[in-house]
N, C-alpha and C positions, 0 to 999 in steps of 0.2 A: 867207350860208348856201348850202351846196351844193344843187344842184338834185336830187341823187339821194335826198335825204331825203324821206320821205312823212309827212305829218302826219295824225294821228288823235287822237281823244279817248278814250284808254283809261282815264282816271281821272275820277272824279266829285269835283269840288271843292266843299267845304262850309265856310262860315265857322262857327267855334265860339264860342259864348258861354257862359262858365262859369255854372253854375246857382246856385252859392253866392253870396249878395250880397257878402260880403267879397272873395271872389276876383274877382267881376265888377267891383267898384269898383277893384280893383288893375289889372286888365287894360284897363278902359275909359278910364282916364286916360292919354292918350298922353304928355303932358309928364312926368307923374310916373313913368310906366313907363320912359320912355327915360332918365330921370335916376336910376332905381333899379336897373335890371338892367345889370350889367356883363358877365356871362358866362352861358352856358346849356350844360347837358349833359343827357343822358338815359341811362337804364339801369335794369334790374330793375323794369320796370313803373312807373317814376316819372320825373318831370321835375324838374330842379334848376335854380334860378335864383340866381346869385350877384350880390349887390348891391354898389354903390359904397360902401355903409356897412359892409361886412364881414359882412352878413347872408346866410344861405343859406336859401332857401325850397324846401320839398319839395312838389311838385304831384302829386296823384293823379288817378285817372280823373275825367272831367268837369271837369278843370282846377280842382279844388278844392284850396286851400292846406291841406295836411294838417299841416304843421309848419314852423316856422322857428326858426333858432338863430343866434347870433352866432359866426361863425368867427374874426373878428379884431376886437379892440376898441381898436386903436391908430390907427384912421383908415385902415386899409388897405382897398383894394378887392379883391373876389374876382374876379380877372381871368381865371382859368382853372380849370376843374374836370374831373375824370374819375371816373366811377362804374364800378366793376368789375362787369361783368354777372354776375348770378347770386349776388352776395354783398351784404353790407351795408356794403361799404367805399366811402368817398368821399374823393377826393383834391382838395384845394383849394390854390390859390396866391393869396396875398394880397401886394399890393405898394402902395407909395405912402405908408404910414405909417412912423412911427419909434418905437422903443422904447428901453429902457435900453441894450440892446446892439446896436441896429440903426441903420444909417444910413438917412436918408430915401430911400424908393424901393427899399430892399433887399427882394427877394422872400422869402417864407416858404412852404414847402410843409408842409401838414399832412394827416395821414391820420386819418379819422374812422370810427368804428364806429357805424353808425346804429341798431343794435339794442341798444346800451348807453346808459345815461343817467347823466350826472354829477349826483349828488344836490345839489351846491352850487348850480349855475346851471341845471340842467335840459337842458344841451346834450348832444349825443351824446358818447360816449366818445372822447377824443382819444388815439389810439394812438401817434403820434409827430409831431414838429415839427422841420423841417430848414430852416436858412437857406441859401439858394443864393447862393454868392459869385461875383460877376462882376468881380473886381478892384476891388470897392467903387466901381464906376462906376454911376451911377444911370441905367441904360438899361432901358426897359420890355421886358417879355417879349413876344415876337411869336409864339412857337410852343411847344407843350408836348405830350409824349406819355409813356406809361408802359407797362410790361409788365403782364400780368394778375396776376402774383404780387407786383407792386410791389417787386421787387428792383432794378429799373433804371428811372431816370427821365431824360429828356432835356429840357432847357430851352434854347430858342433866344431870343437877344436881338436887339434892333434894331440893335445895334452890330456884328453879324456874328459873335458868339461863341456857341458851343454848349457847355453844361455837362452832363456826365453824372453823375448821383448814383447810387451803388450801395450796397446794404446792405439790411438787413431792416427795412423801414419799418413793417411790421405789428406786430412785437414790440419795436421800438425798441431794436435791439441795436447801433446805430451805423451810420454811413454814411461813404462816401468820395466826394469830388467831384473832378472833373478836367475841365479845359477841353480838349475834343478837337478843336475847330476854331475858327479865328479868320479873319476876312476883313473886307474893307471893305464888302461888300454886306450889307444887313440879312437876317436869317434870316426866311424867309416860311413855312417848314413843316418839321416833323420827324416822321417816322413810323418805327416799328420793324418789322423782319421777324424773327420768332423761329422758328428751326428746332429744335424740342425734341428731335428724334431724335439730333442731333449736338451739341446744346448751343451752337449758334451764333446770336448775336444781331447783326443788321446794322442800323445806323441810316442811314436815308435823310434827307439834309438838302437843303432847297431854299432858294436865295437868289433875289434878283431877277435874278441873272445866270447861275446854273448849278444843276445837280442833281448831288449827289455822294453817295457811300456810304462808310461807315466801319464796320469790325468793332469792336464794343465789348466782346464777350466770345466766347470760344471760339477756334478756330484762326484765326490772322491778327490776333488782338488786339494792339493797339499799333502797327500799321502806319498810315501816313498815309492820309488820305482819298483816294478815287479818284473822279475826275470821271466821271459817267455821261452827262451832257448839258450842253452849253455854253449852254443856255438855262434860265432860271429860271422863276418864277411868282410871282403875287401872294399876299398873305396870304389864307388860306382856300381856296386853289385846289389844295391837296395833301391827299389823303385816302388811307386804306388800305382796300382791299376785303378784308374779313376772311374771305370765303368762299374766295377764291383766293390771298390773300396778296400780290396785286399792289399796287403803289403807283400811284395815279391822280393825274395832274397835268394841270390844265386850263390851256391857253394860248389866245390869241386865234384861232389857226388850227386847233387840233385838241385832242383829249383823248388823252394819252399814258399808256402803261402800262409800268411798270418792274418787273423782277424781279432776282434775284441775278445772272442771266446778262446782264442789260443791258436795253435798251429793246425792247419788243415792238411789234407793228403798231399804229400810232395810228388813231384814229377822227377823220376830218376833220369838224370842226364849227366854222365860223368865227363870230367874234363875241367881244366883250369878255366876260370872266367875272370876277365878283366873289366868288362862293362856289360850291363844288362839294361834292356828297355822293353816296354810293353807297346805292342802295335796291334790293336784289335784283339783277335784270338791268339795272336802269336807272341812269342817271347824272342826278342832279338838278343843274341849272345855274341860277345866278342871274346875270343880265346887268345891268350898271349902266345908268343912263340914257344915252341918246345925247347926246353933247356938243352944246352950243348951236349951232344952225345946221345940224346934221346930221340932225335928226329928219325923218322922211318927212312928206310933205304931208298924207296921210290922218290920221296920228296927231296932227299939229299942228292939223288942222281939227277933230278930235273933242275933243282935250284942251285945246287952246288953249295957254296959256303953261305949263301943268303938264306938257306933253309932255316937257320937258327933264329932269324929275325922276321919270320912270316907269321902274320896274325890270321886268325880264322874267324870269319863272320858267318853266323848261322841263324836261321829263322826256324824255330820249332813251334809245333802246335801241341801243347801239353796234353790236351784232352784226347786228341786222336793219335798221339805219339807218332807224329809225322815230322820229319825234317823237311820243311817246305823249301828251303834254299840254303845252300852252303857254298862259300867261296873263300879263297885265300886273298889276303890283303898284304901288300908289300910295305906298308907303313903303319905306324901306330894309329889307332882310331881315336880321334878327338871327341867326337860326339855323334850320337844317333838321335834323329828327331823325325817326327811325323809332320808333314807340311804339304799343303796343296794336294791333298788326297793321295799322297804317296809317302813312302818311307825313304829317308835319306841318311847317308853315312858321310861324315866329314872326317878325313884323315888329317894327321898332324902336318903333312906336307901340302895341304891345300887341295887335295883331290876330293871331288864330290861324286857320289854314286847314288843313283835313284833306283829304287826297287818297287816296281809296279806289279801288283798282284794280278795274275791272269784271271780270266772270267771263270765263273763256276762251271760252265760247260767244258771249258778246256781242262780244268782240274779233274772233272769227272771222267773225261775221256782218258786221261792218264791212268786213272784207277781202273777203267774198263780194260785198257790194254794189258794190265797185269792181273785182271780178273779179281780185283779187290772190291767186290761188290758190297760186302758188309761195311768196309771203310767208306765206300761211296755213299752209302745210306747215312752213316754217321756224319759225314761231311755235309750232305744235303740238309740234314736236320739242324746242324749247327749254323748253317747259312740261312735258315728260315725258308727253305724251299717248300712250296705248297705240297699238299698230300698227293695231288694228281701227278706232279712231276716225280715225287718219290716213288710212286707206283711204277713208273717206267724203269727205275733202278731195280725194284723188286722183280719185275717181269724179266729184265735182262739177266738178273741173278738166277731166276728160275730156269731160263733157257740154258744157261751155262751148266747148272746142276743136272738138267735133263739130258744134256749131251754127254755128260760124264756118267750117266746111268744112276745117279743118286735121285731116284724118283720121289722118295718120301720127303727129302729136304726140298726138292724142286717144288713139290706141291705146297709145302709150307710157304714158299715165296710167292707162288701164284695166288695163294689165298690172301696174302698181305696186299697184293695188287688187284684184288677182286673188284674194287670200286671203279677202276678205270681200264679194265681189261675186257676185251670182247670174249665172253665165255666160250664161244666156239673155237677160239684159238687154242685154248687149254684143253677143252673136251676132246678135240681130235687127237691130241697126243696120248690120251689115256683110254682110248676106246678098246685097247687090247684087253682081253679077259684077264691076263696076268696082272694088269694094273687097275683092276676094277675097284679095289679098296681105295686107291687114291682118287679115282673118279667119284666114288660115293662121298668121300670127304669133301671134295670140291663142290659137288652138287648140293650137299647139305649146307655148306657155307653160303652158296648162292641163295638158298631159301632163308637162311638166317639173316642175310642182308637184304632180303626182299627184292632181289634182282632176278629171281628165277621166272622164266616164262612157262607156258603150258608144256612146251617141248622138254624143258628141263625137268619138270615134275614127272612127265611120262618116262623120261630116261631114268630118273632116280628110282621110280617104282620098278622099272625093268631090272635095274641093278640089284635091288633087294630080292627080286624074284630069282635072278640068276644065282645069287648066293644062298637062296632059301633062308634068308634072314628074316624070320617071322617077327622076332622081337623088334627089330628096327622098323619093319613095315608098320607094325601096330603103333609103335612110339611115334612114328612120323605122322600117321593119320590122326592120332589122339594127342598131338602135341598141344601144350597149354600156351596161353598168351595169344598174342596177335597172330593172325593167319600168315604163315610164312610160305605158302605155296598157292598155286592157282587152284582154287576150290573146285571149279567146274571140271578141270582136268583130273584132279584126284578122285572125284566122285565118278567120273566117266571110266577111269581105270578100274576102280573097285567094281563097278557094274559089269564091265567087260570081263573081269576076272572071276565073276560069280560071287563077289562079296556083297550081296544085296543088303544084308543086315548092317554091315559096316558102312556101306554107302548111305543108307538111311540114317545111321548114327551121325555120320559126318555132316550130312545136309541138315539134320535137326539141330546139331550143336551150333552151327553157324547161321541158324535162322533161315535156311533155304527151304521153307516149308513146301513150296511148289515142287522142289526136287524130291522131297520125302514122298509126296503123293505120287509123283512119277514112278519112283522106284517100287512102291508098294503095289501099284496097279500094273505098270507095264512089265516089270521084271518078276515080282513075286506073285502077282495075281491075287494078292490078299485084299480083296475088295472090302470086306467087312472092317479090317484093320485100317484101311485107308479112310473109310467113311468115319470111323471112330476118331482117327487122327484129325480129320478136318473138323469134327465136332469139338475138338479141344482148342481150336484156334480162335483168336479174337475175330470179330465180325469182318473187319477190313481185310484180314488175311485169308479168312475162310472162303469168302465169296469167289475170288478168282480160281482157287483150287476146285471149288465145287462146280463152277461153271465149265471148267476145262474138261472134267471127266463126268459131266452130268449124265450123259447117255449110258456110259459104261456102268456107273453106279446104280442107275435106275434099272438097268438090265439085270444086274446081279443082286442088288439089294433093293427091290422095288418099294417095299413098305417103309423101311428106315430112310431111304434116300428121299422118298416123297415127303415124309414127315419133316426131314431136315429142310427141304425146300419150303414147306408150309411155315415152319417156325421162322425161317430167315426172312421170307417175304412178307410176313405179317407182323414183323417187329417183335416176335416172342423168342428170338434166338438167344440162348444162354450157353456160353462155352462150358463144356464139361471140365471138371477139376478132379484130379487124381490125388489121393493121399500119398505122401512119401512112403517109399518101401524101405523097411529096415533091412539090415544086412542079413538077419536071420530069415526074413521072409522071402528074400530074393532067390529065385530058383537058380540052380547051377546047370548050365548047359554043357552037356557032355558030348553031344554029337552035333555037328553042323554049326558050331560056334565060329568065332573069328579065326581061331587057329586052324580048325578043319577047313574052313572056306579059304583061308589064305594058303594052306597047303595045296589045295586043288588049283588055286590061281597061280601058284609058283610053278607048278608043272606045266601050265599053259604058257606062262610068260618067259620061262627060262630060255627058250630057244630064240627069243626075239632080240636079245642084246647083240650088237649095239645099235639096232635100228631105233630111230628117235620116236617112232609112233607104235602103238599097239596094233597087232594084226588081228582084226576082228574075225577074220575067217577062221583062224586057228582057234580062237576062243569060243566059236559057236558050238563046238562039241561039248563044252562044259555046261550042261543044262542043269541048273539048280532050281528048277521050277517047283520041285516037290518040297523044298524047304519053305516053311511058312514063317514069315517075319512075325515078330512078337511085339511090334510097337504098340504099346498100350495094353498088352495082355496082362501085365503084372500090376495093373492100376487098380486102386481101391477108390471107387467113386465117392466123391464128396458132393455137397450141395452146390449146384451151379450158381454162378454169379452173373447177374444181369449187367450188360454193358450197353450204354446208349449208343445207338447208331441210326443211320437213316436207311430204312429198308428200300431196296431197289424196286422199280416198277415190276409188277407181276409179269408184264409182257416179256421182260428179259429172260424169263425162264420157259417161255412157251416152246421154244425150239428144242429144249432138253427132253421133252416128253414125246418126241416123234416115235411112232410105232408102239406107244404105251398109252392108249386112250383111257383105260380104266384108271391108271394112276393120275393121268392128266385131269380127268373129271374130278377125282378126289381133291387134287390141288386147287382147281378152280372153285369148287364148292366151298373149300375151307377159306380161300381168299375172300370170298363174298361175305364171310362173317366178320371181316375186319372193318370196324367202324371208321378207321382213319383213311380208308380209300378215297381217292378223289373221284369226281364225277367221270373224268376221262378214263381212269383205270376201271371203274365199274362198267363203263360201256364196253371196254375191251374184253373184260372177263365175261360179261353177259353174252356178247356176240360170239366169243370163242366157245363158251359153254353150249350155246345154242347149236353151233356147228358140230361140236363133239356129240351132242345128243342125237343129231341127225345122222352122224357117222355111225354111231352104235345101232341106230334103228335100221340101217341098211345092211347090217351083217346078216348073212344067210342063215338065219335061225328061225325059230317058230314065229307065228303071227303074234302070239302074246308078247314075245320079246320086242317085236317092232312096235306094237301098240304101247308098250311100257315106255320106251324111249321117245316115241312121238308125243306121248302125253306129257313127258317132262319138257320136251321142246316147246310144246304148245303152251305149257304153263308159264314159260318165260315171256311170251308175247301177248298172252290173253289178259285183257284187263279184268282183274278180279274185283268185282264191286263190293265184296265183303271186306277188302282191305280198307283200313281207315285212311282218310284223306291225307293225314300227316306222313304216312308210310310211303317211301319212295318206290315207285313201280320200276320194273326192269327197263333198263335204258339200252335199247337196241335200235339202231337206225333202220328205218323201213327199207332203204335200198339194200342193206346187208341181209335183212330177213328175206326179201324177195329173191335176191341172188342165191342165197344158200338154200332156200326152199325150192327154187327152180332146179338147182344142181342135184338136190337130193329127192326130187319128185315129191315134195311135201306140200300138197295143195292146200291143206288146212292152214299152213303158215302164210301162204300167199293170200288166202282169203281173209284171214284175220287182219293182216296188215292193211289190205285195201279197205276193209271195214273201218279200221281205226283212222285211216286217212280220208275217209269219205269217198273212196273211189268205187262206188257201188256199180256204176256203169261198167267199169273194168272187170269187176267180178263176174257180172252177167256175161260180158263179152268173152271172158275166158272159158265159160261153160259152152257158149255157142260155138267158139272156135274149136273146142274139143268135141263138138257134136253130142254133148252131154245134155240131152233134152230134159231128163228128170232133174239134173242139177240146175238147168236154166229155169225150169218151172218153179223149183224150190227157191231159187234166188229171186225170181220175180215176185213170188208170194211174200218173201221176207223183206225185199228192198223196194218193191214197187210203190208202197205208200210214201216212202221217203223220196223216191226218185221216179216221178211220173213218166219221164221220158223213156223209161225201160219198156213201157207198153208198146209204143210204136216200134221199138227195136225188136220186141218179142213178136209183134205181128209180122215183121219182115222175116224173122227167123223161122216162125212156124209155117209160113207159106213159101219158104225157099226150097223145100223138098217134100215130096209126097210121103216119104218114109217118116220124116220128122213130124209131119202133120198127123199121120196115122198113129204115131207113138204118143203124141200129145192128146189127140182126140178132138172132135168138134166142140165139145163143151169148153175146153180150154180156149179154143179160138173165139168162141162166143163170149167167154168171160173177158178176154182181152179186148174184144170190140166194145163190150159194155163199158169197161173202164175208160177206154178211149173216148167213148161217147159222153160218159158222165163228166169226165175231166176236161172235155173240149180239147183234147190233145191233138186231134187231127180233123181237118175238114173232110166231109164225105168224099169230095173229089180226090183228096190225097189218099184216103183209104182205098178207093177204087184203083187209083194209079199204082199203089203199092201192091195190091193183089193181082193186078193185071201184068205185072212183070213176069210172073211165072204161071204156068197153066196148072197150078196145084189147087187153088181154091175155086169152088164153083159158085154160081149165082145163088144156089139154094143156101149156101152157108152164110151169105151176107144179106140175103133178102130180109130177114127180120131187122137187121141193123139199118138197112136202107129205108125200110118202111117206117121205122121209128123216127129216123132222122127227117124224112119228108113230112111226117105228121108234126114234128116239133117245129119245122120251118114254117109250115102253114100256120100253126097257132101263133108263132112269133110275128108273122106278117100281119095277121089280124090284130094283134095287140099293138103293133106299131101304127097301123092305120087308125085305131081308136085314139091313140095318144096324139097323133097328128091332128085329127079332127077336133079334139078337145083343146089343143093349143091354138088352133085357128080361131075357134069360137071365142076364147078368152081374149085373143088379140083384137078381134073386131070390137068386142065390148069395151076394151080399154081405149081404143081409138075413138069410139063414139063418145065416151065419157070425156075425153080430152077436148073433143070438138064442142060439146055442150058447155064445158067450163069456159071456153074461149068466146062463145057467141050468144049464150042464153043467160038470162038472169037466174040467180040462185035463190031458192026459197028455203028459209030456215024455219023449221017448225018445232025445234026443241024448246021445252018449257022448263027444264032444269039445267043447272050448271054441271058441266061434265067433271068439274074438279071437286066441288064441295057437295054436290047433290041437292043443293037448295034451289028454290024457285028463282028463276031469272029476274033480276032487277037491274034497271039501268044504272050505270052504263054497262053494256053487254058487248062482248067480243065474239063474232061468229067466224068460223073457219070454213073454207070450201070443202073440207072433208066432212061437213055437216055436224061438227062438234061446236057447242056454244059454251061460254064461260063468263062468270062475273069478271068485271075488269079488275077487281081487287084480288081475284084468285089467280090471276096470271102473273107470271114473272116478266116484268117489263124489261125488254132488252135495251130500251132507250135510256135517256138521262133523267127525266122528271115525271111527276105525277100526271101532268097533262099531256105528256108525250103519247102520240098515237102509234109510235113504232113499237109493236109488241113482237114477241118471239113466235116460235112454232107452236103448233098444237101439242100440248103436253102429252096427249094420248098417242099421237102418231110420230112423235119425235124419235122414238127408239127404232121403229121400222125404217124411218127415213135415213137415220144415221147408218143403219145396216146396209141399206141400198147404196148410199154414197160410198161407204167403205168398199163394197164389192166392186163398184164401178172404178174406184180409184185403183184397186188391186188389179183389175183387168187391164186398166190402162198401163200400169207399171209392167205387168207380165207380158204385155204386147211387145215390149222392147227386149225382153229376156228370152231370146230364141232357144237358149240351151235347155230351158225347162220344157219347152214344147218338144224339142228333139229327144230329150231323155224319156219323156212320157210316151212318145211315139215308138222309140226303140224297145221299150219294155212292155209294150202293149201286145196282146194277142190278137185284137181286132183293130187294126190301124185305121180303117175307115171310120169306125165308131169314134176313135180318139180324135180324128180330124174334125168330125162333126161336132163333138163336144166343145173343142176349142173354138170352132166357128160360131157356135151358139153363144159363147161367152162374149162375142163381139170384139174379140181381139185381133180379127183378121181384116177388119174394115179399114178404109183409108183414114189415116190420121188416128188409128186406134179406136175409131167409133164403131 
């Protein structure tokens, strides 16, 4: 036996005793059993025993004899059997007997259906029976095989002949036989290889001297046999592995495997072999007793004389070169079969042994105990163990190697188990500086497998720094393909180590544009480069970066930053485009490049290992502020490309211009030129611009400076009549103007707003509140005609203080009294009451006013008396006329018709109004020519209709009290209003 084989006990061996008394008596009688059982086969959860007496016994679980029947009754022995797995078909071969048509020893093949019962004898249904002809030569059968569909059978004889039987044995539709091979060597084995895809059946034949193959159906059928191997095998040493289709042949030196292509790699396993079987991945081998004189001393000392008759049963795993089980057997082995999920061995004396494979974990534990971890991995892979469970083996193997001090090989195993191993368990083992190379290897694999955290990235960069391995550091940062490390951590480490240029490169490469801007501004203080980088971004990306550092950029790059804000917020932003730089044009950095920066960083980082984080306090001394980043410096500008985007509202940028009013004003004025601005945005801009103008005007500079900015502010709110009606005026809410003007002490703004809002009285009051007499007089002169009530207010103000009256002068007071008098704004009594509130105005100042008013009142009284007398006279006359019409005869003296002007002729119609008409000239209101019912006087009818309409209107209005109330509330002289309504006759009883 080769020394490379390792022995284990992967199987539990258990002797089996049938529980049924009948079955137990059959198996427990060695002499009877050996004389009764001629052949054995298994299949379909049953064991079949063929007897020398032609009987077949069917054995079920627990080795209970379930059934037996006579397959041959002519004295033939059942020498070979085959059960078709998954069916009820059993094939038997009987030989040795003779019948009417049979020669002695001529074999008979029969096919039985075990699920059918013959009613005559109780035997299973016999489907077919075929006599195998071997030239009528009585040679025993040495090998037998059949296809699963029982359409082809091969029978090998001890005289070296092989007969193939073809036909439908299941339905007994006839068969054909042919001797396909003859030789001088006995046939020791026949096995078939069926390729159903192409319908090719190849028969492998083994003799004592060779192994050959012959195609018995399909392409190549009819060709002579081809020798595969010039060595044969013994009977029972050839079997087919039904999983792979390989033919397994056991010889003394090795176990060989054959396929259609030829012989495969053998498995060296020396020793004589009597019987071989395939069980899963294992090969079961039965070795015969050692010849007399060759038994080893130990065996002979233990067994004595019986040592020469002891068989050896061995289970080997060819691929793993493992002896999974080995034991001695004190009797010849009759058959080895797999049944009921276990392997069984049946000896010639009726003993049964079951071999149950131990669990995979138990087998692995055996390997662990002997530190055979590589073999454990191979076993796990052969058994289909998942990768996570295999990783446990790798980790155990790594721990074993680590304990032995084989760190390089241990790290190899840890890397294999990287997917299911907690990285910290491995990292702790290799934190020693002497094992830093192994640690770097593991950390690199963590990044390759995308399992690294930010701590791992930090530690790996620390390791590079510790070894001053600049090449690996650069390769790690500039690695191609998918990102294999935590980007933020790597950038943070580069920034802390002073590699600002490389940090910017890393951020730019992976599209972290905001980080690029952070590095350029916060670390490198390269404000112009940062602004230029932002200008190269697309609108959606540029805006957040611009807004984040807006104040810093405006502080250091006021002009360019303001222009960028203007372009972006007015929709004119176009990302800058750089022309590609050729290799010849690219400048070579000799100082301060990556290598130089990395070298400085290494000196700072080297003392930090094995700490998992960078020490920022130590790195603070490495100030690389003088190094100017060159992002965009090597760019050749090309024509910018416009990209459509939605400009943000200008208000979003207002806070960026804090403490930069000049740039803010430029921005606001430029935004106003954008025609796409909404009304709301324009209002915001105008209001903010107005505020900024006032802010500039309050700067402590010259008066000219103040006037300049106040004029700009005033221009925003002053209604310019020269502008066309279609042009939109500045849109600033009056409340905002008032508030901002008040806060900035900008009175002109307040005044203009009040003028535009019609708040003239408030303008005047603001002057009077401020004791600005000149301003009040000026406002009175300007707004008085539009707002007459300013004059009573002015009278109160001028007479409120002697100083104010002296400043205004008597003439101004007289003018105010004159306008009050002319406009009837106050009654004389009200004027006197107003002046009497303060002892400021004297009687001499109001004497002309009072005299004028008294004279006007006197003339008004005289006029009213005249009108009253006139109305009274007219009333008396009307009453007298009515009385005369009712009690005195009327005399008509008209001689001409009032309608046609001709002389009156009968018939004539006279009216009490003294108008006379021809009857024919009147429009008769009645029905006929002789009707005396005539209408009104054609001359007076218009006046009468007017009077009736007025009367009707007065009657209707007498019920509409709201008209009277509205007229009374809006009247300056209420008594006069009441008198007028009373005179219309609408206040009498019943409306009369």
